[in-house]
C-alpha positions, 0 to 999 in steps of 0.5 A, spaced: 485 469 469 491 465 465 497 469 467 500 472 473 501 480 473 506 484 476 503 491 478 509 494 482 515 492 485 520 496 489 527 493 491 526 496 498 520 494 500 517 488 496 511 487 490 504 487 489 502 482 483 496 478 482 497 470 481 493 466 476 488 464 481 486 472 481 489 473 488 492 479 489 499 478 493 502 484 497 509 481 499 513 485 504 520 483 506 518 478 512 510 478 510 505 477 505 498 479 505 493 475 500 487 479 498 481 477 493 480 484 489 474 487 493 478 486 499 485 489 496 481 495 494 478 496 501 485 495 504 488 500 498 483 505 500 485 504 508 492 505 506 491 511 502 487 514 508 492 513 513 497 516 508 493 522 508 492 523 515 500 522 516 501 527 511 496 532 515 500 530 521 507 532 518 504 538 515 501 540 522 508 539 525 512 543 520 507 549 520 507 549 528 515 549 527 515 555 523 510 559 528 514 565 531 
């Protein structure tokens, strides 16, 4: 890999980019995580699953609040 590539940057939380060595860096304010591509994909799936479960819990709470 000959160049770094920025995937996403959010001023409020941090950034994700791949360096020239192929390592994916997740930089959050006060913390950095470093992954090879396979580990990053596993991490992303895990985060997506957790996000989905959090959304499900939030939806349950909203529905319970609307019960008569």
